[in-house]
C-alpha positions in Angstrom: 105.8 -143.0 142.9 105.9 -139.2 142.0 104.0 -138.2 139.1 105.5 -135.7 136.7 104.5 -133.4 133.8 107.4 -132.1 131.9 107.0 -128.9 129.8 109.8 -128.1 127.3 110.8 -131.9 127.1 112.9 -131.6 123.9 115.0 -128.7 125.1 118.2 -128.8 127.1 116.4 -128.8 130.6 113.8 -131.3 129.4 116.2 -133.9 128.0 118.4 -133.7 131.1 115.3 -134.0 133.3 114.4 -137.2 131.5 117.9 -138.5 132.2 117.2 -138.0 135.9 113.8 -139.6 135.6 115.2 -142.7 134.0 116.9 -143.6 137.2 113.5 -144.4 138.7 111.0 -143.1 141.0 108.9 -141.1 138.6 105.9 -141.6 136.5 105.9 -139.2 133.5 102.2 -138.4 133.0 102.6 -135.8 130.1 105.2 -134.1 128.0 104.9 -130.7 126.2 107.2 -129.5 123.4 107.1 -126.8 120.7 106.9 -129.5 118.0 110.0 -128.8 116.1 111.6 -132.0 116.9 109.1 -134.7 116.6 111.5 -137.5 116.4 113.0 -136.8 119.8 109.6 -136.2 121.2 108.4 -139.6 119.9 111.4 -141.3 121.4 110.7 -139.8 124.8 107.0 -140.9 124.6 108.1 -144.5 123.7 111.0 -144.7 126.3 108.9 -143.4 129.2 105.5 -144.7 128.1 103.9 -141.3 128.3 100.1 -141.2 127.7 99.6 -137.5 127.0 101.6 -135.1 124.8 101.2 -131.5 123.9 102.7 -129.5 121.1 102.2 -125.8 120.4 102.4 -126.2 116.6 102.0 -129.0 114.1 99.3 -131.7 114.1 98.1 -134.6 116.3 98.4 -136.9 113.2 102.1 -136.0 112.7 102.9 -136.7 116.5 101.2 -140.0 116.3 102.9 -140.9 113.1 106.3 -140.1 114.7 105.5 -142.3 117.8 104.3 -145.1 115.6 107.6 -145.0 113.6 109.8 -145.0 116.7 107.8 -147.9 118.3 107.9 -149.9 115.1 111.6 -149.4 114.6 112.2 -150.5 118.1 109.9 -153.5 117.7 107.7 -152.3 120.6 103.9 -152.1 120.7 102.6 -148.7 119.2 101.3 -146.9 122.3 97.8 -145.0 122.3 98.8 -141.3 122.9 96.4 -138.4 123.6 97.8 -135.3 121.7 96.9 -131.8 122.4 97.8 -129.0 119.9 98.0 -125.2 120.2 99.3 -122.3 122.2 97.2 -123.3 125.3 98.1 -127.0 125.2 101.0 -126.7 127.6 98.9 -124.8 130.0 96.2 -127.5 129.9 98.8 -130.1 130.8 100.2 -128.0 133.6 96.7 -127.9 135.2 96.5 -131.7 135.2 97.4 -132.0 138.9 100.7 -134.0 138.7 102.8 -134.1 141.9 105.5 -132.0 140.1 105.3 -129.9 137.0 108.8 -129.0 135.6 108.5 -125.9 133.5 111.5 -126.0 131.1 109.8 -123.8 128.4 112.0 -120.9 127.1 110.6 -117.5 127.2 107.5 -115.6 128.7 105.1 -118.1 127.0 105.8 -120.1 130.1 103.9 -117.8 132.4 100.4 -119.3 131.9 101.6 -122.9 132.4 103.4 -121.6 135.6 100.2 -120.1 136.9 98.2 -123.2 135.9 100.5 -125.6 137.8 100.5 -123.4 140.9 96.7 -123.2 140.9 96.4 -126.9 140.5 98.5 -127.4 143.6 101.4 -129.1 141.9 105.0 -128.5 143.1 106.5 -126.3 140.4 110.0 -127.1 139.5 110.8 -123.7 137.7 113.3 -123.6 135.1 111.3 -121.0 133.1 112.6 -117.9 135.0 110.9 -115.6 132.5 107.5 -116.5 133.8 108.5 -115.2 137.3 110.2 -112.2 135.8 107.2 -111.2 133.6 104.4 -112.0 136.0 106.1 -111.7 139.4 103.0 -110.4 141.3 100.7 -113.0 139.6 103.0 -115.9 140.3 103.5 -115.0 144.0 99.7 -114.5 144.3 99.0 -118.0 142.8 101.5 -119.7 145.1 99.6 -121.7 147.7 102.5 -122.6 150.1 106.0 -121.2 150.6 107.8 -124.2 149.2 105.6 -124.7 146.2 108.1 -123.2 143.8 111.4 -124.9 143.7 114.0 -123.3 141.4 115.9 -125.3 138.8 118.4 -122.6 137.8 121.6 -123.7 139.4 122.2 -120.3 141.0 118.7 -120.2 142.6 119.0 -123.9 143.6 122.2 -122.9 145.4 120.5 -120.1 147.2 117.6 -122.2 148.2 120.0 -124.8 149.7 122.1 -122.1 151.5 119.1 -120.3 152.8 118.3 -123.5 154.9 121.3 -122.6 157.1 119.5 -119.6 158.7 116.3 -117.7 159.2 115.0 -115.0 156.8 115.8 -112.2 159.3 119.4 -113.5 159.5 120.1 -113.0 155.7 122.4 -110.1 154.9 122.6 -110.5 151.2 122.5 -112.9 148.3 125.6 -113.4 146.1 124.7 -114.4 142.7 127.6 -115.9 140.7 128.0 -115.5 136.8 130.4 -117.3 134.6 131.1 -114.1 132.6 130.1 -115.6 129.4 132.3 -115.9 126.3 133.4 -112.3 126.4 134.5 -112.1 130.0 137.3 -109.5 130.4 136.7 -107.6 127.2 135.9 -103.9 127.2 132.9 -102.4 125.4 135.0 -101.2 122.5 136.3 -104.8 122.0 132.7 -106.2 121.4 132.0 -104.2 118.3 131.4 -106.6 115.5 131.2 -109.9 117.5 129.1 -112.5 115.8 126.3 -114.8 116.8 128.7 -117.8 116.6 131.0 -116.2 119.1 128.3 -115.3 121.4 127.0 -118.9 121.3 130.3 -120.3 122.3 129.8 -120.4 126.1 132.8 -121.5 128.0 131.0 -123.6 130.6 127.4 -124.4 130.0 125.5 -126.1 127.1 122.2 -124.2 126.8 119.7 -123.1 124.2 120.6 -120.2 121.8 118.5 -117.5 123.5 119.8 -118.3 127.0 123.4 -118.6 125.7 123.2 -115.1 124.0 121.6 -113.8 127.2 124.6 -115.1 129.1 126.9 -113.3 126.7 125.2 -109.9 127.2 124.7 -110.7 130.9 120.9 -110.0 130.6 120.5 -113.5 131.7 122.1 -112.7 135.0 119.9 -109.6 135.3 116.8 -111.8 135.0 118.2 -114.2 137.5 118.7 -111.2 139.9 115.0 -110.4 139.4 114.1 -114.0 139.9 116.1 -114.2 143.2 114.4 -111.0 144.4 111.0 -112.5 143.8 111.7 -116.0 145.0 113.4 -115.2 148.2 111.8 -111.7 149.1 115.3 -110.1 149.2 115.5 -106.5 148.0 117.5 -106.1 144.7 119.9 -103.8 146.4 120.9 -106.7 148.7 121.7 -109.0 145.8 125.3 -108.8 144.5 126.5 -110.3 141.3 130.1 -111.5 141.1 132.0 -113.2 138.2 133.1 -116.8 138.9 134.4 -118.3 135.6 134.9 -121.8 136.9 131.1 -122.2 137.6 131.6 -124.5 140.6 130.3 -122.2 143.3 126.7 -121.7 142.0 125.8 -118.9 144.4 126.1 -117.8 148.1 124.2 -116.4 151.0 125.8 -114.0 153.4 124.4 -113.8 156.9 124.3 -111.0 159.3 127.1 -112.6 161.5 129.5 -112.4 158.7 129.2 -116.1 157.6 128.8 -116.9 154.0 127.3 -120.2 152.9 128.3 -121.4 149.4 126.9 -124.3 147.4 129.6 -126.0 145.2 129.3 -128.8 142.6 130.5 -129.4 139.1 128.6 -127.5 136.5 126.0 -130.1 135.7 122.3 -129.2 135.5 121.2 -132.7 136.4 121.9 -131.8 140.1 119.6 -128.8 140.5 116.9 -130.7 138.3 117.1 -133.8 140.5 116.9 -131.7 143.6 113.9 -129.8 142.4 112.1 -133.0 141.6 112.8 -134.6 145.0 112.7 -131.4 147.1 113.2 -131.0 150.1 115.0 -134.3 150.1 118.4 -134.9 148.5 118.5 -137.5 145.7 121.2 -140.1 145.9 124.1 -139.9 143.3 122.6 -137.2 141.2 126.0 -136.4 139.9 129.6 -137.1 140.8 130.9 -134.5 143.4 133.8 -132.2 143.3 137.2 -133.8 143.7 138.8 -132.5 146.8 142.0 -134.5 146.6 143.0 -132.8 143.5 144.7 -129.2 143.3 142.3 -126.7 142.1 141.5 -122.9 142.4 138.4 -120.8 142.2 138.4 -117.1 141.5 135.9 -114.3 141.9 135.9 -111.0 140.1 133.7 -107.9 140.2 131.3 -107.5 137.5 132.0 -104.8 134.8 128.6 -103.3 134.6 129.6 -100.5 132.2 130.5 -103.1 129.6 127.8 -105.6 130.5 124.9 -103.6 131.3 122.3 -106.4 131.6 122.4 -106.5 135.4 122.1 -102.7 135.8 119.1 -102.7 133.5 117.5 -105.4 135.5 117.9 -103.5 138.7 116.3 -100.5 137.1 113.4 -102.5 135.8 112.8 -104.3 139.1 112.6 -100.8 140.9 110.5 -99.0 138.2 107.2 -100.8 138.2 105.5 -104.3 138.1 105.5 -104.3 134.3 109.1 -103.0 133.6 110.6 -106.5 134.0 108.1 -107.8 131.5 109.1 -105.1 129.1 112.8 -105.9 129.6 112.3 -109.6 128.9 110.0 -109.1 125.9 112.2 -106.5 124.2 115.3 -108.6 124.9 113.6 -111.6 123.2 113.1 -109.5 120.0 116.6 -108.1 120.1 118.3 -111.5 120.6 116.2 -112.8 117.7 117.4 -109.9 115.5 121.0 -110.4 116.6 120.9 -114.2 115.9 119.5 -113.4 112.4 122.3 -110.9 111.7 120.1 -107.8 111.7 121.3 -106.3 114.9 124.8 -105.8 116.4 125.7 -107.3 119.8 126.1 -103.9 121.6 122.9 -102.6 120.2 121.0 -105.3 122.2 121.4 -103.6 125.6 121.3 -100.1 123.9 117.8 -100.8 122.7 116.7 -102.4 126.0 117.8 -99.2 127.8 115.7 -97.1 125.5 112.6 -99.2 125.7 112.8 -99.3 129.5 113.0 -95.5 129.5 110.0 -95.1 127.4 107.7 -97.5 129.3 105.2 -95.9 131.7 104.8 -98.9 133.9 101.9 -100.3 136.0 101.6 -100.9 139.7 101.6 -104.4 141.2 98.2 -103.8 142.8 95.5 -105.1 140.4 98.1 -106.5 138.0 96.5 -109.0 135.6 97.4 -111.1 132.5 95.9 -108.5 130.2 98.1 -105.7 131.6 101.1 -108.0 131.5 100.5 -109.1 127.8 99.8 -105.4 126.7 103.2 -104.3 128.2 104.9 -107.2 126.4 103.1 -106.4 123.1 104.2 -102.8 123.3 107.8 -103.7 124.2 108.0 -106.2 121.3 106.7 -103.6 118.9 108.9 -100.9 120.1 112.0 -103.1 120.0 111.2 -104.2 116.4 110.9 -100.5 115.5 114.4 -99.7 117.0 116.1 -102.8 115.5 116.9 -102.5 111.9 
C-alpha cells in the first residue's frame, strides 16, 4: 500500500485528494493544514485514521479536542494523534519519508516542504506551483531523479502525459491552455471597478480565493508558464498560451514533425490528482471520461496580453534573474490580499507587479539559497505594500 503525506488537507486540492484516497490503495500517514478549519481536519483524521497532524497555527490541545468531538459524535474510539504546531510543522511532516508527498499548500510557504520531500526521496505530487516558481533552482537541485516531481496542476499533468509521446529533442513547443477567467473577452477599460465577488466567480473551476483571483488577472497562467519552463526544461519563448474557455483540453505538446498531442478530459481535478498519486501508472475510473457520442465544440483563442498582462510579466520575470519569479509571486500575493480586502483596484494588481519587477535588481541562479530567496520575497512584499493604498 502506498503511504501518503498530504499537505494542505483542508483546501480544495486536499479535500479532493482524500476523495481519491478513499477509493483504496493508500495509507495516509500524516495531514498538514493551516488550522483555520479544525472541524474538517478532525473529520479527515477520524475518517482516514491518520496518526500525525500538523497545523501552522493554533494549539495541539484544540486539534485533539476537535478530533475527540468528531470521534465521539460518530461513536468511534477516540484516536491517539500526534500533533505538530508551527510554521515548520508541515516541513517536518514532508521530511518523514512517505512514498508520496502531495503538496497542496497555497503560496510560497510551500517551498520548504517541497525541498524536504525531495531530499527525503519521496515522490512529490506538486500542486503548490509557487514553490517551484519561487525556488526553481533550489527545487531542481534537490530533485534526486527525473520523475520525482509529478505535477498536479491539470495543465502540467496534461503536458507530462503528452510528453510521453516523444523524446525531449522532438518537442517544438508547449501549448498552455487558459480558461480566460471570468473576464474573458473584456478590454482593459471595461475592467475598471470590477469587484472581488466578480473576480471570484470563475466560469469553470472551483478553487481557493487567491488562485481564483490569479486566474482572473491571468497571473496564475503566468506562474504556470514559469512552472512548465522549470519542470520540462523548455525555454519560455517556446511556451504558447491560448484561451480555451471549455477547459476540456488541458494543454498540448507540439512536436517537430508538426504533430500536436492534446490531453482532454472533463474539468475535474480528481483526475490529475489520482494520476500524480499513481504515476506513472494510470488509475482506473478516476473520473467519467468525455462523451464522444454527444455533439460538442471546443474553441481556442489568442490571449489578449495587453488587457491581461500576467503572462507577459511572468515571461519577463523568468528571463530577468533567478529571484525575479519569487518577487513576482510575493508581490502578487500582497496585491491579491489588498484587492480582496477592497483596498486595491483590479487593474492596479498588474500595474504594481510591473513596477516591482522593474525595481528589483535580481540574483543569479548560481549560489542561490533560501536566504537570498526569502530576502527577495521580503523586499517584494514590502514594496508592494508601499505601492498599494
